[in-house]
N, C-alpha and C positions, 0 to 999 in steps of 0.2 A: 816610716821609711816612706821615702818618693820613691826609691828607685824605680819600681815597677813603672810606675805611673810616668815616669822620665822615657823610661827604654819603650814604651807603648806611643810617647811623644802627645799624652793628654793637653789638647790645648789651652785647657784650665788650670794646668803649671804652668806659674812664671819661674824663670832662675833669676836669681838676683844676683848681681856680680859685685865682688868685694875690690875696692881699690888695691894694688897692689903691693903698696905700701902700708895700708891698712894694719896695725898690732892685733893680731886673730890670737894670741897666746890664752886668750882668758875664756875663749870659744870650745868648748868641750866635742868630742867627734859627736856625738849624741845628739848633737845639735844643728849638725850640716846635714842630716837625712839619708847619709848611705852609711852602710855596714862595711867595714872596713875588711879587705880582701887581700891576701898575698897570690900575686901571680908567679908561672913557673915561669923561668928563661923563656923567651919569645914569644909569649904568650901575649895577646894584645891587650884583654881586661875590657872594660866597660866604658863605651864611649857613648855620647851622644854631639847632635849637632844643636846649634840654637842660634837663632839671631840674635843681633845686638841688643835690642830691647828685651830678650829672655825668651820669646817663643819658640816654639819648637821649627825647625827649619823643614821639616819633613810632614805630610799629612799623618793624622794620629793612625795608628795600628788599630784593628779591629780583631782581636782574637776569639776564638771559637769558631763554630759552625752555624748557620743561620736556618739549619734544620733539625728534628728530633732523630735522633738516633736509634736505627731499627732494631728490632730484637735480636735480627741475625749477627749483626754488627755487634752488639751488646757480646752475644754469644762467643761470638769468635776472638774478641776481645778477652774475654775470660780463659779461653782456651789458649791462648797468647801468653798470659799471664802466670799461667799453669806450666805451661814449657817454658817459663824463661826466657820466652821471645822478647818481649818489652824492654 
């Protein structure tokens, strides 16, 4: 499943485009790399922008934080979880 890597614009993941006239009836959904999803009316769904050669058109998104979480932050998160605030 490459959807998270695509969403984060990982530079090592290259999109390969198929010609629109190519017969793809023999290619199963599992081979495409994304899990099928059903969207509600008006919901935009998953989108990504790539260059013509298949590279991400935007910089890689670095998720997470660049520091250790403090004990106070952990305690606050646990309290919020207990109170169903999250």
